[in-house]
C-alpha positions in Angstrom: 151.4 66.4 3.9 149.7 65.8 7.3 150.7 62.8 9.5 152.1 61.2 12.6 149.4 62.2 15.1 150.6 61.8 18.7 148.3 62.0 21.7 149.4 64.0 24.8 149.5 61.8 28.0 147.1 64.3 29.5 144.6 63.4 26.7 143.9 67.1 25.8 146.0 67.7 22.7 147.3 65.9 19.6 150.6 66.8 18.0 151.1 66.2 14.3 153.3 67.3 11.4 152.3 69.4 8.5 154.6 69.7 5.5 154.3 72.6 3.1 156.9 73.5 0.4 159.5 71.2 1.8 159.3 72.6 5.4 157.8 70.4 8.2 156.2 72.1 11.1 154.7 70.8 14.3 151.0 71.6 15.0 148.6 71.0 17.9 144.9 70.3 17.8 142.2 69.4 20.4 140.6 66.0 20.2 137.3 67.7 19.0 139.1 69.4 16.1 139.3 72.8 17.8 142.3 74.8 19.0 144.4 74.3 15.9 147.7 76.0 16.2 151.3 75.8 14.9 153.7 75.1 17.8 157.1 75.2 16.0 157.7 76.2 12.4 160.3 73.5 11.8 160.5 70.1 13.5 159.6 66.4 13.4 159.6 63.2 15.5 157.4 64.7 18.2 157.5 63.1 21.6 155.5 64.2 24.7 156.8 64.7 28.2 155.0 62.4 30.7 153.0 65.3 32.1 152.0 66.6 28.6 153.5 70.1 29.3 156.5 69.8 26.9 156.9 68.5 23.4 160.3 67.2 22.3 161.2 67.2 18.7 164.1 67.0 16.2 165.2 69.9 14.1 168.2 70.5 11.8 170.7 73.1 13.2 174.0 73.8 11.4 174.1 70.5 9.5 173.3 68.4 12.5 169.9 67.3 14.0 169.3 68.5 17.5 166.7 67.6 20.1 164.7 70.5 21.4 161.7 70.8 23.6 159.1 73.5 23.8 156.4 74.3 26.4 153.0 73.5 24.9 151.4 76.5 26.7 153.8 78.7 24.8 157.4 79.8 25.3 160.9 79.6 23.9 162.3 76.3 22.7 165.1 74.7 24.8 168.0 72.8 23.2 168.4 69.4 24.9 171.1 67.7 22.8 172.9 68.3 19.5 174.4 64.9 18.4 172.6 64.3 15.1 169.9 63.1 17.4 166.1 62.6 17.5 163.9 62.0 20.5 162.3 58.5 20.9 160.5 58.5 24.3 160.5 60.2 27.7 160.0 58.0 30.8 158.0 58.9 33.9 161.3 59.5 35.8 162.3 61.9 32.9 164.9 59.5 31.4 165.3 60.6 27.8 165.5 57.8 25.2 166.8 59.0 21.8 168.5 57.9 18.6 171.8 59.1 17.1 172.3 58.8 13.4 175.7 57.2 12.6 177.5 56.3 9.4 177.1 52.5 8.8 179.7 50.1 7.4 178.0 50.1 4.1 178.0 53.9 3.8 174.4 54.3 4.8 173.0 55.5 8.2 172.5 53.4 11.3 170.6 54.3 14.4 172.1 54.1 17.9 169.5 54.0 20.7 170.7 55.8 23.8 169.3 56.9 27.1 170.2 59.7 29.5 169.0 61.0 32.8 168.9 63.9 33.3 168.3 64.5 29.6 171.5 66.4 29.0 173.7 64.0 31.0 176.2 61.6 29.5 174.3 58.8 27.8 174.3 55.0 27.7 174.1 53.0 24.5 171.2 50.5 24.5 171.3 49.1 20.9 172.5 49.8 17.4 170.1 49.2 14.5 171.4 48.9 10.9 169.7 51.4 8.6 168.9 48.6 6.2 166.5 47.2 8.9 164.4 50.3 9.3 161.3 50.3 7.0 161.0 53.0 4.3 163.8 55.3 5.6 166.7 54.8 8.1 165.8 58.2 9.7 162.4 56.8 10.8 163.8 54.7 13.6 161.8 55.9 16.7 161.3 53.2 19.4 158.3 53.9 21.7 158.5 53.2 25.4 155.9 51.0 27.1 153.7 52.5 29.8 155.5 50.5 32.5 158.8 51.8 31.2 160.3 48.3 30.7 160.7 48.1 26.9 160.8 50.1 23.7 159.2 48.8 20.6 160.0 49.6 16.9 159.3 48.0 13.5 162.3 46.4 11.9 162.7 44.6 8.6 163.3 40.9 8.5 163.8 40.2 4.8 160.5 41.2 3.0 158.5 41.6 6.2 158.4 44.3 8.9 158.1 42.9 12.4 157.8 44.5 15.8 160.9 44.2 18.0 161.3 44.9 21.7 164.4 46.6 23.1 164.8 46.3 27.0 164.8 49.8 28.5 167.7 48.7 30.8 169.7 47.4 27.8 170.0 43.8 26.5 169.3 41.8 23.3 166.5 42.7 21.0 163.6 40.2 20.7 160.8 39.8 18.1 157.2 40.3 19.1 155.7 39.3 15.8 156.6 36.9 13.0 155.1 37.5 9.6 157.4 35.1 7.9 158.0 35.9 4.2 154.8 37.9 3.8 155.5 41.3 2.3 154.3 43.2 5.4 155.2 46.9 5.8 155.0 48.6 9.2 156.3 52.2 8.9 156.9 55.0 11.3 156.2 54.6 15.0 153.8 52.4 16.9 151.4 53.3 19.8 150.7 51.6 23.1 147.4 51.2 24.9 147.4 53.0 28.3 147.4 49.6 30.1 150.4 48.4 28.1 148.5 45.2 26.9 148.3 46.2 23.3 150.4 47.8 20.6 148.8 49.6 17.7 150.6 49.7 14.3 149.7 50.7 10.8 150.2 47.4 8.8 150.1 47.1 5.0 150.5 44.0 2.9 152.4 44.9 -0.2 151.9 43.3 -3.5 153.4 43.6 -7.0 152.6 42.4 -10.5 154.8 41.8 -13.5 153.1 43.3 -16.6 154.1 42.8 -20.2 153.9 45.9 -22.4 153.8 44.9 -26.0 154.5 47.3 -28.9 156.0 50.1 -26.9 159.4 49.8 -28.6 159.7 49.7 -32.4 
């Protein structure tokens, strides 16, 4: 499986995941399709540093997810945090926004959005999102920071519909950016911002289902 392409802020590389035989690795490729290379053999949830020199990612270590970063030019990965965490975004001032996976009241997994600066310092909780509100899989909660550093945006479920919700980067109540009503809209994974911060790109699907009668199958 190939997916989740993420452009470097420098515009010269694209990071993506490639899953083979149950193992997900992080790969890099140039915009013209050249320079294909595996960066790390295991990892997901890729997030670039603002200068495009480092790639942050989440990897399972000793039964807990850790945030690591690796220099794109080559080198040894560096452990950033190990709190059952995944990176969300890195701001221009190097504030790290990340999610912690926590057991929810219903036995499932919730996501707690936190920020820390420097990246290994004590963190501040910005919001907690119930796992039931994350489309497809609770582990896919990955808010993306706006270019001006003022808000993070992620798709969340409102009944049958996925909508885009904004989370203030300084903390505060969440607010909806879209309203699809009761339409069965699905927005999965992470969104992308235009460089000027005026637009948000998201993969949107309208789901549908039919009830079909099978006659004569049971005798």
